[in-house]
MDAnalysis code that builds the backbone (N, CA, C; Angstrom):
import MDAnalysis as mda
import numpy as np

u = mda.Universe.empty(390, n_residues=130, atom_resindex=np.repeat(np.arange(130), 3), trajectory=True)
u.add_TopologyAttr("name", ["N", "CA", "C"] * 130)
u.add_TopologyAttr("resid", np.arange(1, 131))
u.add_TopologyAttr("resname", ["MET", "SER", "GLY", "SER", "ARG", "ARG", "ASN", "ARG", "LYS", "LYS", "LEU", "ILE", "MET", "VAL", "VAL", "ASP", "ASP", "GLU", "PRO", "GLU", "ILE", "LEU", "PHE", "ILE", "VAL", "LYS", "SER", "VAL", "LEU", "SER", "LYS", "HIS", "GLY", "TYR", "THR", "VAL", "VAL", "GLU", "SER", "ARG", "SER", "GLY", "GLU", "GLU", "CYS", "LEU", "LYS", "GLU", "LEU", "GLU", "HIS", "LEU", "LEU", "PRO", "ASP", "MET", "ILE", "LEU", "LEU", "ASP", "ILE", "ALA", "MET", "PRO", "GLY", "ILE", "ASP", "GLY", "TRP", "GLU", "VAL", "CYS", "ARG", "LYS", "ILE", "LYS", "GLU", "LYS", "GLU", "ARG", "THR", "LYS", "LYS", "ILE", "PRO", "VAL", "SER", "MET", "LEU", "SER", "ILE", "PHE", "SER", "ASP", "LYS", "THR", "HIS", "ILE", "GLU", "ARG", "SER", "LEU", "HIS", "TYR", "ALA", "GLY", "ALA", "ASP", "HIS", "HIS", "MET", "LYS", "LYS", "PRO", "ILE", "GLU", "PHE", "SER", "GLU", "LEU", "LEU", "HIS", "THR", "VAL", "ASP", "SER", "MET", "LEU", "SER", "ASN"])
u.atoms.positions = np.array([
    [-5.873, 10.202, -16.477],
    [-5.451, 9.052, -17.268],
    [-6.519, 7.973, -17.154],
    [-6.912, 7.396, -18.251],
    [-7.968, 6.378, -18.234],
    [-7.440, 5.074, -17.661],
    [-8.367, 4.229, -17.175],
    [-7.987, 2.937, -16.622],
    [-7.248, 2.090, -17.634],
    [-7.721, 2.100, -18.893],
    [-7.085, 1.290, -19.924],
    [-5.651, 1.725, -20.159],
    [-5.432, 3.022, -20.177],
    [-4.093, 3.529, -20.399],
    [-3.164, 3.166, -19.247],
    [-3.648, 3.335, -18.037],
    [-2.846, 3.080, -16.854],
    [-2.487, 1.592, -16.747],
    [-3.373, 0.701, -17.189],
    [-3.191, -0.742, -17.013],
    [-2.496, -1.430, -18.179],
    [-2.248, -0.715, -19.260],
    [-1.778, -1.330, -20.492],
    [-0.584, -2.253, -20.294],
    [0.358, -1.885, -19.479],
    [1.574, -2.683, -19.363],
    [1.521, -3.735, -18.268],
    [0.437, -3.811, -17.544],
    [0.331, -4.805, -16.475],
    [0.088, -6.188, -17.076],
    [0.886, -7.147, -16.655],
    [0.797, -8.512, -17.168],
    [0.153, -9.416, -16.123],
    [-0.921, -10.064, -16.517],
    [-1.639, -10.959, -15.615],
    [-1.581, -12.377, -16.172],
    [-1.173, -13.317, -15.326],
    [-1.180, -14.726, -15.708],
    [-2.468, -15.348, -15.177],
    [-3.197, -16.006, -16.065],
    [-4.425, -16.702, -15.686],
    [-4.162, -18.192, -15.833],
    [-4.337, -18.929, -14.739],
    [-4.042, -20.365, -14.722],
    [-5.334, -21.124, -14.453],
    [-5.790, -21.874, -15.453],
    [-7.030, -22.643, -15.324],
    [-7.019, -23.739, -16.378],
    [-7.529, -24.908, -16.025],
    [-7.571, -26.012, -16.981],
    [-8.828, -25.973, -17.846],
    [-9.718, -25.021, -17.602],
    [-10.946, -24.906, -18.388],
    [-10.774, -23.828, -19.458],
    [-10.728, -24.226, -20.745],
    [-10.510, -23.264, -21.826],
    [-11.516, -22.116, -21.849],
    [-12.780, -22.404, -21.502],
    [-13.782, -21.333, -21.542],
    [-13.520, -20.278, -20.468],
    [-13.023, -20.685, -19.314],
    [-12.671, -19.720, -18.260],
    [-11.506, -18.857, -18.734],
    [-10.491, -19.492, -19.304],
    [-9.347, -18.743, -19.827],
    [-9.802, -17.719, -20.859],
    [-10.673, -18.138, -21.769],
    [-11.149, -17.254, -22.831],
    [-11.901, -16.059, -22.259],
    [-12.823, -16.314, -21.343],
    [-13.647, -15.240, -20.771],
    [-12.796, -14.261, -19.970],
    [-11.962, -14.779, -19.087],
    [-11.136, -13.907, -18.246],
    [-10.170, -13.098, -19.107],
    [-9.551, -13.748, -20.083],
    [-8.627, -13.034, -20.970],
    [-9.357, -11.943, -21.736],
    [-10.546, -12.238, -22.234],
    [-11.325, -11.245, -22.985],
    [-11.651, -10.027, -22.133],
    [-12.147, -10.268, -20.925],
    [-12.528, -9.163, -20.029],
    [-11.307, -8.311, -19.677],
    [-10.229, -8.955, -19.272],
    [-9.045, -8.202, -18.856],
    [-8.391, -7.479, -20.028],
    [-8.341, -8.119, -21.187],
    [-7.754, -7.491, -22.371],
    [-8.532, -6.245, -22.773],
    [-9.858, -6.318, -22.685],
    [-10.694, -5.159, -23.029],
    [-10.459, -3.989, -22.081],
    [-9.919, -4.263, -20.919],
    [-9.646, -3.208, -19.948],
    [-8.160, -2.847, -19.896],
    [-7.432, -3.211, -20.928],
    [-6.064, -2.745, -21.080],
    [-4.969, -3.599, -20.481],
    [-5.317, -4.737, -19.931],
    [-4.298, -5.613, -19.359],
    [-3.754, -6.555, -20.432],
    [-2.508, -6.961, -20.260],
    [-1.922, -8.002, -21.085],
    [-2.094, -9.303, -20.311],
    [-2.564, -10.344, -20.992],
    [-2.871, -11.604, -20.313],
    [-2.093, -12.748, -20.948],
    [-1.487, -13.562, -20.095],
    [-0.851, -14.793, -20.549],
    [-1.605, -15.941, -19.890],
    [-1.866, -16.981, -20.663],
    [-2.635, -18.130, -20.177],
    [-1.712, -19.291, -19.837],
    [-2.142, -20.044, -18.843],
    [-1.460, -21.276, -18.486],
    [-2.548, -22.297, -18.174],
    [-2.413, -23.519, -18.664],
    [-3.476, -24.519, -18.545],
    [-3.266, -25.548, -17.432],
    [-2.182, -25.413, -16.679],
    [-1.944, -26.352, -15.575],
    [-0.983, -25.732, -14.570],
    [-0.948, -26.329, -13.393],
    [-0.009, -25.875, -12.383],
    [1.431, -26.050, -12.829],
    [1.709, -27.169, -13.459],
    [3.058, -27.443, -13.939],
    [3.481, -26.410, -14.976],
    [2.568, -26.110, -15.914],
    [2.863, -25.131, -16.962],
    [3.105, -23.754, -16.344],
    [2.310, -23.390, -15.365],
    [2.468, -22.108, -14.669],
    [3.856, -21.997, -14.057],
    [4.262, -22.999, -13.306],
    [5.560, -22.961, -12.637],
    [6.704, -22.897, -13.647],
    [6.555, -23.606, -14.755],
    [7.584, -23.569, -15.796],
    [7.675, -22.173, -16.410],
    [6.518, -21.562, -16.699],
    [6.507, -20.218, -17.284],
    [7.104, -19.189, -16.328],
    [6.907, -19.391, -15.033],
    [7.430, -18.439, -14.051],
    [8.954, -18.481, -13.937],
    [9.584, -19.467, -14.557],
    [11.044, -19.510, -14.571],
    [11.617, -18.391, -15.429],
    [10.836, -17.916, -16.409],
    [11.331, -16.869, -17.306],
    [10.391, -15.668, -17.425],
    [9.267, -15.705, -16.744],
    [8.260, -14.655, -16.853],
    [7.883, -14.184, -15.454],
    [7.736, -12.867, -15.281],
    [7.316, -12.323, -13.989],
    [6.059, -11.479, -14.187],
    [4.892, -12.092, -14.060],
    [3.659, -11.317, -14.212],
    [3.461, -10.384, -13.022],
    [2.614, -9.384, -13.219],
    [2.287, -8.457, -12.136],
    [1.284, -9.065, -11.171],
    [0.558, -10.082, -11.631],
    [-0.465, -10.732, -10.811],
    [-0.778, -12.097, -11.410],
    [-1.265, -13.017, -10.558],
    [-1.668, -14.345, -11.021],
    [-3.075, -14.644, -10.523],
    [-3.940, -15.081, -11.437],
    [-5.267, -15.609, -11.107],
    [-5.144, -17.113, -11.254],
    [-5.341, -17.857, -10.166],
    [-4.967, -19.269, -10.114],
    [-6.125, -20.152, -9.667],
    [-6.565, -21.031, -10.560],
    [-7.621, -21.988, -10.236],
    [-7.097, -22.979, -9.197],
    [-7.977, -23.403, -8.313],
    [-7.569, -24.379, -7.294],
    [-7.629, -25.803, -7.837],
    [-8.766, -26.180, -8.419],
    [-8.994, -27.571, -8.835],
    [-8.495, -27.802, -10.254],
    [-7.266, -28.326, -10.341],
    [-6.680, -28.657, -11.639],
    [-6.044, -30.030, -11.540],
    [-5.959, -30.740, -12.663],
    [-5.262, -32.027, -12.650],
    [-3.777, -31.818, -12.341],
    [-3.158, -32.824, -11.790],
    [-1.740, -32.691, -11.439],
    [-1.611, -31.890, -10.157],
    [-0.732, -30.912, -10.175],
    [-0.528, -30.066, -8.995],
    [-1.718, -29.121, -8.861],
    [-2.376, -29.140, -7.694],
    [-3.524, -28.239, -7.528],
    [-3.047, -26.806, -7.279],
    [-3.978, -25.872, -7.386],
    [-3.649, -24.461, -7.255],
    [-3.043, -24.088, -5.917],
    [-3.496, -24.730, -4.844],
    [-2.928, -24.431, -3.529],
    [-1.436, -24.747, -3.494],
    [-1.064, -25.893, -4.033],
    [0.345, -26.291, -4.032],
    [1.156, -25.374, -4.946],
    [0.578, -24.999, -6.084],
    [1.257, -24.070, -6.995],
    [1.503, -22.745, -6.277],
    [0.496, -22.250, -5.584],
    [0.631, -20.987, -4.858],
    [1.725, -21.078, -3.800],
    [1.760, -22.175, -3.073],
    [2.817, -22.355, -2.055],
    [4.203, -22.282, -2.693],
    [4.356, -22.927, -3.843],
    [5.650, -22.915, -4.536],
    [5.998, -21.500, -5.006],
    [4.999, -20.773, -5.496],
    [5.220, -19.388, -5.935],
    [5.681, -18.538, -4.757],
    [5.005, -18.682, -3.623],
    [5.296, -17.852, -2.451],
    [6.585, -18.261, -1.731],
    [7.086, -19.474, -1.995],
    [8.333, -19.935, -1.378],
    [9.574, -19.409, -2.094],
    [9.431, -19.078, -3.376],
    [10.593, -18.661, -4.164],
    [10.816, -17.160, -4.043],
    [12.045, -16.795, -3.809],
    [12.417, -15.382, -3.672],
    [11.990, -14.574, -4.905],
    [12.185, -15.135, -6.069],
    [11.908, -14.434, -7.329],
    [10.425, -14.125, -7.519],
    [9.547, -14.979, -7.006],
    [8.112, -14.849, -7.293],
    [7.245, -14.560, -6.072],
    [7.811, -14.550, -4.888],
    [6.987, -14.492, -3.676],
    [6.168, -13.216, -3.521],
    [6.563, -12.142, -4.172],
    [5.825, -10.880, -4.035],
    [4.732, -10.699, -5.088],
    [4.599, -11.643, -5.999],
    [3.538, -11.553, -7.013],
    [2.201, -11.796, -6.323],
    [1.246, -10.858, -6.434],
    [-0.072, -11.082, -5.839],
    [-0.784, -12.250, -6.530],
    [-1.371, -13.128, -5.725],
    [-2.084, -14.296, -6.251],
    [-3.516, -14.289, -5.729],
    [-4.467, -14.414, -6.655],
    [-5.874, -14.592, -6.287],
    [-6.286, -15.995, -6.703],
    [-6.741, -16.784, -5.734],
    [-7.198, -18.138, -6.011],
    [-8.617, -18.085, -6.565],
    [-8.923, -18.971, -7.511],
    [-10.250, -19.073, -8.111],
    [-10.839, -20.427, -7.753],
    [-12.095, -20.431, -7.281],
    [-12.709, -21.695, -6.878],
    [-14.224, -21.610, -6.923],
    [-14.852, -22.745, -7.199],
    [-16.314, -22.794, -7.116],
    [-16.752, -22.819, -5.659],
    [-15.815, -23.056, -4.746],
    [-16.122, -23.098, -3.319],
    [-15.678, -21.810, -2.637],
    [-16.562, -21.247, -1.820],
    [-16.178, -20.032, -1.097],
    [-16.523, -20.137, 0.385],
    [-16.567, -21.364, 0.884],
    [-16.823, -21.548, 2.312],
    [-15.558, -21.195, 3.098],
    [-15.713, -21.052, 4.399],
    [-14.625, -20.621, 5.275],
    [-13.391, -21.517, 5.149],
    [-13.597, -22.822, 5.057],
    [-12.478, -23.763, 4.972],
    [-11.641, -23.525, 3.718],
    [-12.301, -23.375, 2.571],
    [-11.568, -23.154, 1.319],
    [-10.849, -21.807, 1.321],
    [-11.516, -20.788, 1.833],
    [-10.899, -19.459, 1.879],
    [-9.679, -19.474, 2.800],
    [-9.820, -20.080, 3.979],
    [-8.688, -20.161, 4.910],
    [-7.533, -20.957, 4.317],
    [-7.856, -22.025, 3.626],
    [-6.787, -22.824, 3.009],
    [-6.056, -22.007, 1.941],
    [-6.821, -21.240, 1.161],
    [-6.200, -20.388, 0.137],
    [-5.276, -19.352, 0.765],
    [-5.773, -18.673, 1.783],
    [-5.033, -17.558, 2.367],
    [-3.931, -17.996, 3.320],
    [-4.200, -18.987, 4.159],
    [-3.235, -19.356, 5.192],
    [-2.322, -20.512, 4.793],
    [-2.879, -21.568, 4.245],
    [-2.049, -22.717, 3.849],
    [-1.240, -22.390, 2.592],
    [-1.936, -21.885, 1.570],
    [-1.265, -21.641, 0.293],
    [-0.532, -20.305, 0.261],
    [-0.961, -19.354, 1.088],
    [-0.306, -18.046, 1.105],
    [-0.827, -17.075, 0.065],
    [-2.005, -17.361, -0.490],
    [-2.591, -16.470, -1.500],
    [-2.958, -15.131, -0.871],
    [-3.111, -14.138, -1.718],
    [-3.471, -12.799, -1.269],
    [-4.976, -12.568, -1.312],
    [-5.690, -13.443, -2.020],
    [-7.125, -13.242, -2.223],
    [-7.749, -14.563, -2.669],
    [-9.045, -14.691, -2.456],
    [-9.807, -15.873, -2.890],
    [-11.067, -15.373, -3.592],
    [-11.272, -15.783, -4.836],
    [-12.423, -15.344, -5.624],
    [-13.271, -16.544, -6.037],
    [-14.587, -16.385, -5.902],
    [-15.521, -17.464, -6.230],
    [-15.824, -17.508, -7.721],
    [-15.903, -18.732, -8.260],
    [-16.381, -18.963, -9.619],
    [-17.842, -19.388, -9.526],
    [-18.702, -19.062, -10.447],
    [-18.390, -18.290, -11.649],
    [-18.027, -16.852, -11.289],
    [-17.122, -16.315, -12.065],
    [-16.561, -15.003, -11.785],
    [-17.504, -13.904, -12.271],
    [-17.781, -12.973, -11.380],
    [-18.526, -11.767, -11.748],
    [-17.512, -10.802, -12.366],
    [-17.806, -10.282, -13.553],
    [-16.847, -9.409, -14.230],
    [-16.486, -8.191, -13.393],
    [-17.486, -7.596, -12.733],
    [-17.208, -6.401, -11.919],
    [-16.289, -6.751, -10.748],
    [-16.504, -7.910, -10.130],
    [-15.636, -8.334, -9.028],
    [-14.225, -8.624, -9.538],
    [-14.130, -9.273, -10.688],
    [-12.832, -9.572, -11.283],
    [-12.037, -8.286, -11.497],
    [-12.661, -7.313, -12.145],
    [-11.964, -6.061, -12.436],
    [-11.617, -5.298, -11.162],
    [-12.537, -5.278, -10.219],
    [-12.264, -4.597, -8.949],
    [-11.092, -5.263, -8.220],
    [-11.099, -6.589, -8.179],
    [-10.029, -7.330, -7.504],
    [-8.684, -7.075, -8.166],
    [-8.639, -7.184, -9.486],
    [-7.386, -6.979, -10.213],
    [-6.887, -5.550, -10.009],
    [-7.767, -4.565, -10.205],
    [-7.368, -3.163, -10.017],
    [-6.843, -2.929, -8.605],
    [-7.564, -3.453, -7.630],
    [-7.197, -3.262, -6.225],
    [-5.864, -3.931, -5.891],
    [-5.693, -5.170, -6.328],
    [-4.462, -5.898, -6.006],
    [-3.246, -5.299, -6.707],
    [-3.451, -4.743, -7.887],
    [-2.326, -4.163, -8.615],
    [-1.991, -2.753, -8.152],
    [-2.895, -2.121, -7.433],
    [-2.618, -0.764, -6.956],
    [-1.877, -0.769, -5.624],
    [-1.776, -1.928, -4.989],
    [-1.071, -2.018, -3.694],
    [0.415, -2.170, -3.878],
])
């Protein structure tokens, strides 16, 4: 079975306030058979999660309003959403930011921006296969 066929029904939520990031990530993931829903803020993400259960969330850290770390904490605190794998996206990949993503926010992964397409696909495939 091809990767595209196997991934067709997987729903990924991408949360970022930068339209160009949303466009690029959605394009790459869509071309590989994933269904992508976009969210432009932490508040919008949390509201959408009231009625939507994605298979995975790619979540920017630096956004206006509620930052990605706080959004992730809220996702991981709720029974309904706590098992959704979350990968944080950030221009920072130093030890402090990674630890904050994984330990404070409870994220499952931390990915550096700008995003390498091969890393993005590997991360998504890997996180969804667990």
